[in-house]
N, C-alpha and C positions, 0 to 999 in steps of 0.2 A: 600303266595299269590297264587291264582289260575293260572294255566298255560293252555292257549288255543292253540292247534296246528291247524294250518290252511294250506291248500294246495291251490295254485293258479293254474288256467288253462286258456289258451286262445291261439288263433292262433297267428302266426307271426305278429308283429307290432300292436297287440291289446292293448299293453301298460301295461302288467303285472308288469314289473320291474319299470316302471315309477310310477305306482300306489303305489307300496310298498315304493319306494323312497319318494313319497309325504307323505305317512303315517309317515315315519320316520322323515321327515322334519317338518311337522306340529305338531307332538308330541314332537318336540325338542329332538329326539333320536339320531341325527347325531352328531358325535364328531366334534370339531372345525377343526381338520386337514382333516377329510373326507369332510366336507362342503367346505373347501378351495380348495381341490382337484377337487371337482365337479364344483365349480365356474371357476377355472383355465381351466379345460378341456372343459367346455361348451363354454368359451370365445375363446379358441384355435380353436374349431370346427366351430366358426362363428355363434353360436346360440345367440339369444337375450333373451334367457330364460335358466333356470337351467335344465340340463339334469339329472333328478333324477334316470334314469335307471342305471347310473354309480354307484349308491349306492349299487346295488346288483350284477350286472354282473361283475364277478371277473376275468374270463378268458380273455386273450388278444384277442382271436378270437371273444369273445362275445362283447368286447368293440369296436373292429374294424367293426364288421358287424351289431352291434346294435340289436343282437338277444340273447336269452337265449339258452344255449346248455346243461349245467350241472344243477343238482338240487342244489340250494343254500339255506342254512338255515339262516334266518334272525331273530335276537332276539331283542325285545324291550319291554318296560313296560310302563304302565300308573299307576295312583295312585291306581287302583282297580284290574288290571290283568297284567300278563306277557304273552307275545305272542311269539310263534315260527312259522314263516311262511316258508313253503317250496315253493320256487319260481321254478316252474317246466317248462321245455321247451314245446312249443306248436306244434312242428313239428311232422308229422306222424312217422318219423323214430326214434323219442324219446318217443314212447308210453311207453316203459319199465321204463323210468325216471318218467313219470307221475304216473305210478302205484306205484313206489317206494316212491315218495313224498306224495301220498295220503294214503298210507297203514297205517300210524300211526296218521292220522289227524282226528280231531273231527268235523271240519267244512271246507268248501271249498268256494273259490271265483272263479266263472267262468266269464271271461271278454268277452264282445262282442263289436266289433267295430260298433258304431251306423251307420256308412256309409254302412257296409257290411251286418249287421244283422246276423241271424242264418245261419251258413254255415256247411259244412260236418264236419269240425273239432269240431264245437260246439257239434254235436251229439256224437263224440268220447269222448270229455271231460265229457259230462253228463253221458255217458255209464260207464266210469271208476268210477265216483263218485257213480253211482248206484251199480256197481259191488262190490265196497268196502264198501258199506253200510254207506256212509257219511250222517249223519242225517240232518245237517244244510248246505244248499247251498245258497250262495248269488250270484245272477246274476247281475253283475255290467255292465250296458250298458255305455260304455266308449266313449270318444271323442264326447260328446254331443255338445261341442263348435263348432264342424265341421258340425253339422246339425242345427245350430242356436237354440239349446236347444228346439227342436220341440217336443211337447207333442204327436203329432200324430205319429211321427217316433218311439218314445218310446213305445207307445201303440201297434204299428205294431209288433215290435220285441218281446214285452211281449206276444202277441197273438201267434206268431210263436213258441216261447219257450214253452208256455202252451200246444200247440199241441204236441210238442216233449215229454213233461212230460207224456203223455198218453201211451208212449211205455215202461215206466219203470216197474219193478216188485217189487220195494221197496217202499211201500206206506207210510212208517214212515218219509220220507223226507219232510222237510219244505223248500219251495223255497221263497226267498225274492228278489224283483227287486228294484234296486237303480240306478237312472241316475247320472252319474258322468263325470267329466273331470279331469283325473289324472294330466294332465299337468298344468291346471289352479287351481286345488284344489277344484272344485265345488263338494259339497256333499261327500267329502272324510273324512275330519275331521270337517270342518266348513260348515254350511248350506249355500247353494247358493241362491243369489238373482235372478239368471238367470232362476231358475225353480220354480216360485211361484205356479205352478200347482201341484208340488210334495209335499205331506203332510207327507211323511214318515221320517224315521230317516236317518242321515248320515251313512256312512259305519262304522266309528268308534263307533258311538252311538249304532248301531246295535250289533257290536261285544262286546262292553262293557256290553250290556244287556243280553247276552247269559248266560243261566244257565248251567254250566258244567255238572251237574248231568243229565240234560235233554238231552244234545247233545251227551253224552258218551253212547256207546253201552254196556249196562249192561246185563250180563248173570248170570249163576249160579257160585258159588265159585269154583275155581280151584287153587290148590297150588302145582305147580311142584317143587320138591325138587332139589335145586341147590348144596347144600353142607350139609354134616353131621358134626356137631360141637361136638367134644370130647376134652375138654381142658386138662383133666387128671392132673389137679393141685390139691394141697392139699385142696384148698377151694372148687373146683368143681370137685371132683374126679369121681363122678358117673354121671355127667351131660351129657345128650345126647339130643341135639336139632337139628332141621331140618330147615335150612335156605332157604329162597326163597321169591317169590313175590306173593301176592294174586291177582288173576285175576277174574273179573266177578262179585264178590259180597263180602260179609263180612264173616269172621270166628270169632267165639267167644269162650272164655273159657267155657268148658262144652259141646260143640257141639260134637255129635257122628260123627266120620269120618271113612271113608274106605280108606285103603292104597292100591294103585294099583301098580303092577299087582296082588299082593298076595290076595287082597280082604279081608285082615285081618281088624277087627274092633277095634276101641279104642275111647277114648275121649280126647279132647284137655285139657291139664292140665294147661299150662302156655303159654303166648304170650309175647315175649321180643322184644323190639327195643333197641339194644345195651344193656345197663344195666337197662333199665326201663321196668316195667311190665305193660301190658295193658289188659283190659277185652275183647276188640274187635280189630281185625285187619281189617282196612278199605280196600276197593278195591284199588289195585295198590300200597299197602304199602309193603315194604320189611321188613320182620320180621323173628324171630326164634321161632319155635313152639316146645313145648315138649308135649309128650303124656303120659297118665296114665299107659299104658302097654308097655312093652319092645317088640317092633315088628321090623322086619327087613325092613329098608328103606334105599335107597341109591340114589345117583344122577340119575335123569331121572325118578324116581318113582313119584307118585302123590297122594296127599291127597284130597279127595272130601267129601262132606257131605253124610251121610248115606241116602239112598233112592233117591239120585240124581246123579247116576253114568253116566259118558259119555259112548259113544260107544267104545267097546274094540274089534278091528278087525285087521286082517292082510291084509285088502284090502279096498280101498275106491275110489270114483270117485271125481275128483276135477276140478275146472276151473284153468287153468295154464296160466300165463303170461310168455312167453319165452323171455329170455334176452341175449342169447348167440349167437355167430356167427356160431357155430356148431349146426346142426339141432338136435332136439329131434325126435327120431324114435322108433317105436315099438320094444320091446325086449331089449332096452338099459337100463343099470343100473345106478342109481344115489343114493346118500345118501339123505334121507329125514330128514331134521332137523325140528322137531316139538317141539317148546319150547327148553328145554335143552336136549331133547331126540334125538339121532341120530340112524337111522335105514336104512339098505340097502333096496332099492326098485327097482323093474323092471317095465318098462312101458308095461302094458298088452294090452292096446287098446287106440287108438286115435279115439274117437267117432265122433267128428266134430270140425271144426274151427268156431269160432264166429267172425263175422264182427262187430267191435266195433262202427260202424256208424249206427247201427240198421237196416242194410240192409239184415239181415238173417244169415244163417249158410252155411258152405261148408262141404259136406260129402265126403267120400272116400279120406280122407287125409292121405298121407303116412308119412309126417313129419312136424315139426313146425320150421319155421325160426324165426330170431330175430324180436321181437315185435308182434308175433302172439299170439292170445288168443284162447284157445281151451278147450274142455272137455276131460279129460283123466282118464283112470283107472290105478291105481298102485297096484301091489302086493308086500307085505313087507315080510322080513324074520322073523319078530316077531311082535306081536300086538303093536299098540299104542292106547292111550286113547284120543279120539277126540270128538268134538261136530261139528255140522254143522256150517259153517261160519256165516250163517244168524242168528244163535242163540247165537254165541259166537265168536267174532272177533279174540280173542287171541288163544283160543284152537281149532279154526277151520282153522287156517292158518299155512303155513309152507314154507320153502325154499328148493330148490333143489341144491345139491352140486355135481359138477363133480368129480368122483372118481379118475380121472387121474391128473387134474390140481388143484383140491381143490377150484375151483372158484364157486361162486354163479351163477347159470345159469338160475334159474327160481323162480317164486313165485307162491304159490298155495293157493286156497280157497276151502275147502272141501264142496261138495254138500250134 
């Protein structure tokens, strides 16, 4: 079954958690005990309705304040698809959480309160989806019941968001507008009689109709080696296979490949998934590959198609989302983890800080604080094999690890 990964974004009290809870409830994805707990807590809080946000907000502080703080991953399925929803917080101080939630998503839902319309946080949420190259964005104009399901108000917000779309630099994005009431269930799973003027799909209908091949960011085939398999048994005494995951495209038996960093050439002899042989390894499949020639390959090396090499450099410029309380400063050293490859890196230059509300850039920056986004140059102690993030989401992204604490302190997207 296909798996669609979705990130949600919205300002405080826009109703993200309620929308997800409604999706779970109307698709009958809530367990009996969870539903009973929601009914009991809603009644205890004096509500005359079910508080569906309780289905996703797991922290005590979240339930007490009625807000989302941490990224929660929610899983549910229909008869045609499985879904993983990253419910991300909407506060400015949790920008890093939004980046984390959206980094692996193929689609996004941006919620807008119909009473408030497009606000500064909406700019921030759209900027992050643009930065992370999310192809499919649904703008769910929520709480339509509080504006009497006004078509005029819906069109006003749609016009304001369309104006915001003019600021993006990622033209492959498809934007879909849907008027909803998460609390009442209008146009979430079931079509609403309160919006006869809206002729489009419900939210679930739209998600069900998405073609995963169309919304996934496809690049060129990249195969980072995770493990070298040498059984050395009587049956497989001379077997030497390279295990890993195929990113970006397909690899097939007979393809001429180049091993990096040695740049030695060979051809793919066999492709295994456990004990089964295949002619082609599809994108995002985990396989073991054997080669026709005995060449030296180890963990951290990469196989690519001949004539389609990535950039091999000891320096790059990247957009950084900083996630740590200790500032990033020029000259500081971090470990860059690029796929399975770990390389020591030094911050060579902080070019400028980027305001994620589309208000421009800040130059002459000495350091980055938590939740800052900036363009930074790194110098490495050995080359890595990378693509630009806009061309290859997987091979163009990395994380930064603090050498002292071993904590993940930043996420980067190579320019």
